[in-house]
C-alpha positions in Angstrom: 0.0 0.0 0.0 1.3 3.3 -1.1 1.2 6.6 1.1 0.3 9.9 -0.2 0.4 13.4 1.2 -2.8 15.3 0.9 -4.2 18.8 2.1 -7.6 19.5 3.4 -8.6 22.7 4.6 -4.8 23.8 4.8 -3.8 20.8 7.1 -1.7 18.1 5.9 -2.5 14.3 6.1 -0.6 11.3 5.1 -3.1 8.5 3.9 -2.8 5.1 2.8 -3.7 4.4 -0.8 -4.0 1.1 -2.6 -1.7 0.8 -5.7 -3.3 2.3 -8.7 -6.0 4.3 -6.5 -4.1 7.6 -6.3 -6.3 9.4 -8.9 -9.5 8.4 -7.0 -8.3 9.3 -3.7 -7.1 12.6 -5.1 -10.7 13.3 -6.4 -12.1 12.3 -3.0 -9.9 14.3 -1.0 -10.6 17.4 -3.5 -14.4 16.7 -2.8 -14.0 16.6 1.1 -11.7 19.7 0.9 -14.2 21.5 -1.3 -17.2 20.5 1.1 -15.5 21.6 4.3 -14.3 24.7 2.8 -17.7 25.8 1.8 -19.1 25.2 5.2 -16.2 27.1 6.8 -16.6 30.2 4.3 -20.3 30.2 5.1 -19.1 31.6 8.3 -21.7 29.8 10.5 -19.4 27.2 11.9 -15.8 27.7 13.3 -15.0 24.4 14.9 -12.9 22.1 12.6 -14.7 19.1 14.2 -18.1 20.5 13.3 -17.2 21.2 9.8 -15.9 17.8 9.4 -19.1 16.2 10.7 -21.2 18.6 8.7 -19.3 17.8 5.4 -19.4 14.0 6.1 -23.3 14.3 6.6 -23.5 16.5 3.4 -21.4 13.8 1.4 -23.4 10.9 2.9 -26.6 12.4 2.0 -25.5 13.0 -1.6 -24.6 9.4 -1.9 -27.8 8.3 -0.5 -29.6 10.5 -2.8 -27.6 9.3 -5.8 -28.3 5.6 -4.9 -31.9 6.4 -4.5 -32.1 8.1 -7.9 -33.4 5.8 -10.8 -30.4 4.9 -13.1 -31.9 6.8 -16.0 -32.2 10.2 -14.2 -29.5 12.8 -15.0 -27.5 14.1 -12.0 -28.4 17.6 -10.8 -26.1 20.3 -12.2 -23.7 21.8 -9.7 -22.9 25.5 -10.1 -23.4 29.0 -9.5 -27.1 28.5 -8.4 -26.0 26.5 -5.4 -27.0 28.1 -2.1 -29.7 30.5 -3.6 -31.1 30.7 0.0 -28.7 31.6 2.8 -29.8 28.8 4.9 -29.3 26.2 2.3 -25.9 24.8 1.3 -25.3 23.6 -2.4 -27.7 20.9 -3.5 -30.2 22.5 -1.2 -29.1 20.9 2.2 -30.2 22.7 5.1 -27.2 23.6 6.8 -28.8 25.1 9.8 -30.8 22.0 10.4 -27.6 19.7 10.0 -25.8 22.1 12.6 -28.6 21.6 15.2 -28.4 17.7 14.7 -24.5 17.9 15.3 -24.9 20.1 18.2 -27.5 17.6 19.7 -25.0 14.8 19.0 -21.9 16.5 20.3 -23.7 17.6 23.5 -22.5 20.2 26.0 -18.9 19.3 26.1 -18.6 19.7 22.2 -16.7 16.4 21.9 -17.9 13.6 19.5 -16.5 11.0 21.5 
């Protein structure tokens, strides 16, 4: 297994990568970095851990949505129309509702575990 260095939101990580999987892992890292940066840039969430949880929820939701979509359907276009409402992230995800769910899961101490 090969190791590659990546950067997500300005922090470096060394990740294990199966041989031949570098391109796919690089795409995944870029998607996670994009998702986390969008949440951070919205200005509503500051804590890195909460940003990571929200990004994970957004990406998992998108995967579930894609899996539920009939195969013949075309994927939703992504672009400048994303986030038309200040309470919604791209793809119409309600960031405020996700933040409330994360806050409830984290509890008073703000720690996931």
